TORKOLDREN-123624 format. One record per residue (C-alpha): residue number from 0; x, y, z; chain. Coordinates in steps of 0.2 Angstrom, whole numbers, plus 5000, padded with zeros to 4 digits. Layout:
<pt><i>NUM</i><east>X</east><north>Y</north><up>Z</up><ch>A</ch></pt>
...
***
This chain:
<pt><i>0</i><east>5000</east><north>5000</north><up>5000</up><ch>A</ch></pt>
<pt><i>1</i><east>5014</east><north>5012</north><up>5004</up><ch>A</ch></pt>
<pt><i>2</i><east>5023</east><north>5008</north><up>4988</up><ch>A</ch></pt>
<pt><i>3</i><east>5007</east><north>5012</north><up>4978</up><ch>A</ch></pt>
<pt><i>4</i><east>5004</east><north>5028</north><up>4987</up><ch>A</ch></pt>
<pt><i>5</i><east>5022</east><north>5034</north><up>4985</up><ch>A</ch></pt>
<pt><i>6</i><east>5022</east><north>5029</north><up>4966</up><ch>A</ch></pt>
<pt><i>7</i><east>5006</east><north>5040</north><up>4963</up><ch>A</ch></pt>
<pt><i>8</i><east>5015</east><north>5055</north><up>4970</up><ch>A</ch></pt>
<pt><i>9</i><east>5005</east><north>5069</north><up>4979</up><ch>A</ch></pt>
<pt><i>10</i><east>5007</east><north>5076</north><up>4997</up><ch>A</ch></pt>
<pt><i>11</i><east>5019</east><north>5069</north><up>5009</up><ch>A</ch></pt>
<pt><i>12</i><east>5014</east><north>5053</north><up>5018</up><ch>A</ch></pt>
<pt><i>13</i><east>5018</east><north>5052</north><up>5036</up><ch>A</ch></pt>
<pt><i>14</i><east>5018</east><north>5036</north><up>5046</up><ch>A</ch></pt>
<pt><i>15</i><east>5020</east><north>5033</north><up>5064</up><ch>A</ch></pt>
<pt><i>16</i><east>5024</east><north>5017</north><up>5073</up><ch>A</ch></pt>
<pt><i>17</i><east>5037</east><north>5007</north><up>5082</up><ch>A</ch></pt>
<pt><i>18</i><east>5053</east><north>5000</north><up>5076</up><ch>A</ch></pt>
<pt><i>19</i><east>5045</east><north>4986</north><up>5067</up><ch>A</ch></pt>
<pt><i>20</i><east>5036</east><north>4998</north><up>5055</up><ch>A</ch></pt>
<pt><i>21</i><east>5052</east><north>5008</north><up>5052</up><ch>A</ch></pt>
<pt><i>22</i><east>5062</east><north>4992</north><up>5049</up><ch>A</ch></pt>
<pt><i>23</i><east>5049</east><north>4987</north><up>5035</up><ch>A</ch></pt>
<pt><i>24</i><east>5050</east><north>5004</north><up>5027</up><ch>A</ch></pt>
<pt><i>25</i><east>5068</east><north>5005</north><up>5027</up><ch>A</ch></pt>
<pt><i>26</i><east>5071</east><north>4987</north><up>5021</up><ch>A</ch></pt>
<pt><i>27</i><east>5060</east><north>4990</north><up>5006</up><ch>A</ch></pt>
<pt><i>28</i><east>5068</east><north>5007</north><up>5002</up><ch>A</ch></pt>
<pt><i>29</i><east>5051</east><north>5016</north><up>5005</up><ch>A</ch></pt>
<pt><i>30</i><east>5057</east><north>5029</north><up>5018</up><ch>A</ch></pt>
<pt><i>31</i><east>5064</east><north>5045</north><up>5011</up><ch>A</ch></pt>
<pt><i>32</i><east>5065</east><north>5054</north><up>5028</up><ch>A</ch></pt>
<pt><i>33</i><east>5066</east><north>5050</north><up>5046</up><ch>A</ch></pt>
<pt><i>34</i><east>5062</east><north>5060</north><up>5061</up><ch>A</ch></pt>
<pt><i>35</i><east>5070</east><north>5053</north><up>5077</up><ch>A</ch></pt>
<pt><i>36</i><east>5066</east><north>5059</north><up>5095</up><ch>A</ch></pt>
<pt><i>37</i><east>5081</east><north>5055</north><up>5106</up><ch>A</ch></pt>
<pt><i>38</i><east>5075</east><north>5053</north><up>5124</up><ch>A</ch></pt>
<pt><i>39</i><east>5091</east><north>5054</north><up>5136</up><ch>A</ch></pt>
<pt><i>40</i><east>5089</east><north>5038</north><up>5146</up><ch>A</ch></pt>
<pt><i>41</i><east>5097</east><north>5021</north><up>5145</up><ch>A</ch></pt>
<pt><i>42</i><east>5087</east><north>5006</north><up>5149</up><ch>A</ch></pt>
<pt><i>43</i><east>5100</east><north>4992</north><up>5147</up><ch>A</ch></pt>
<pt><i>44</i><east>5098</east><north>4978</north><up>5135</up><ch>A</ch></pt>
<pt><i>45</i><east>5083</east><north>4976</north><up>5123</up><ch>A</ch></pt>
<pt><i>46</i><east>5078</east><north>4977</north><up>5105</up><ch>A</ch></pt>
<pt><i>47</i><east>5091</east><north>4984</north><up>5093</up><ch>A</ch></pt>
<pt><i>48</i><east>5088</east><north>4999</north><up>5083</up><ch>A</ch></pt>
<pt><i>49</i><east>5088</east><north>4990</north><up>5066</up><ch>A</ch></pt>
<pt><i>50</i><east>5085</east><north>4972</north><up>5061</up><ch>A</ch></pt>
<pt><i>51</i><east>5094</east><north>4960</north><up>5049</up><ch>A</ch></pt>
<pt><i>52</i><east>5083</east><north>4965</north><up>5034</up><ch>A</ch></pt>
<pt><i>53</i><east>5090</east><north>4982</north><up>5034</up><ch>A</ch></pt>
<pt><i>54</i><east>5099</east><north>4989</north><up>5018</up><ch>A</ch></pt>
<pt><i>55</i><east>5113</east><north>5001</north><up>5018</up><ch>A</ch></pt>
<pt><i>56</i><east>5105</east><north>5018</north><up>5016</up><ch>A</ch></pt>
<pt><i>57</i><east>5113</east><north>5035</north><up>5017</up><ch>A</ch></pt>
<pt><i>58</i><east>5104</east><north>5049</north><up>5026</up><ch>A</ch></pt>
<pt><i>59</i><east>5110</east><north>5066</north><up>5032</up><ch>A</ch></pt>
<pt><i>60</i><east>5104</east><north>5077</north><up>5046</up><ch>A</ch></pt>
<pt><i>61</i><east>5093</east><north>5091</north><up>5038</up><ch>A</ch></pt>
<pt><i>62</i><east>5086</east><north>5099</north><up>5054</up><ch>A</ch></pt>
<pt><i>63</i><east>5087</east><north>5098</north><up>5073</up><ch>A</ch></pt>
<pt><i>64</i><east>5077</east><north>5106</north><up>5086</up><ch>A</ch></pt>
<pt><i>65</i><east>5074</east><north>5102</north><up>5105</up><ch>A</ch></pt>
<pt><i>66</i><east>5057</east><north>5100</north><up>5112</up><ch>A</ch></pt>
<pt><i>67</i><east>5052</east><north>5111</north><up>5128</up><ch>A</ch></pt>
<pt><i>68</i><east>5055</east><north>5095</north><up>5138</up><ch>A</ch></pt>
<pt><i>69</i><east>5073</east><north>5094</north><up>5132</up><ch>A</ch></pt>
<pt><i>70</i><east>5070</east><north>5080</north><up>5119</up><ch>A</ch></pt>
<pt><i>71</i><east>5081</east><north>5082</north><up>5103</up><ch>A</ch></pt>
<pt><i>72</i><east>5070</east><north>5080</north><up>5087</up><ch>A</ch></pt>
<pt><i>73</i><east>5082</east><north>5076</north><up>5072</up><ch>A</ch></pt>
<pt><i>74</i><east>5076</east><north>5076</north><up>5054</up><ch>A</ch></pt>
<pt><i>75</i><east>5086</east><north>5065</north><up>5042</up><ch>A</ch></pt>
<pt><i>76</i><east>5083</east><north>5065</north><up>5023</up><ch>A</ch></pt>
<pt><i>77</i><east>5090</east><north>5053</north><up>5010</up><ch>A</ch></pt>
<pt><i>78</i><east>5107</east><north>5057</north><up>5004</up><ch>A</ch></pt>
<pt><i>79</i><east>5112</east><north>5047</north><up>4989</up><ch>A</ch></pt>
<pt><i>80</i><east>5124</east><north>5032</north><up>4989</up><ch>A</ch></pt>
<pt><i>81</i><east>5132</east><north>5026</north><up>5005</up><ch>A</ch></pt>
<pt><i>82</i><east>5149</east><north>5033</north><up>5007</up><ch>A</ch></pt>
<pt><i>83</i><east>5161</east><north>5024</north><up>5019</up><ch>A</ch></pt>
<pt><i>84</i><east>5177</east><north>5032</north><up>5026</up><ch>A</ch></pt>
<pt><i>85</i><east>5183</east><north>5042</north><up>5041</up><ch>A</ch></pt>
<pt><i>86</i><east>5174</east><north>5054</north><up>5052</up><ch>A</ch></pt>
<pt><i>87</i><east>5185</east><north>5068</north><up>5047</up><ch>A</ch></pt>
<pt><i>88</i><east>5178</east><north>5083</north><up>5039</up><ch>A</ch></pt>
<pt><i>89</i><east>5178</east><north>5084</north><up>5020</up><ch>A</ch></pt>
***
């Protein structure tokens, strides 16, 4: 369904859900943008951020704000091919 809606074009489609939904969209190359809220807590072990179906995907930070409660909200957009190398500035 998401693939068909994306193929038709039109307004942006926003989905919300847990990591399973995100994993499905990223694994099938259907996510053009991600918004991540980073809650500053550690809970120990648990489910990993991505699963084994994940394809290598390049995203770049497009915007970052902080909520009134101090939670960073980061917006990442697709950024072409995956580049590997160092963390040094280009």
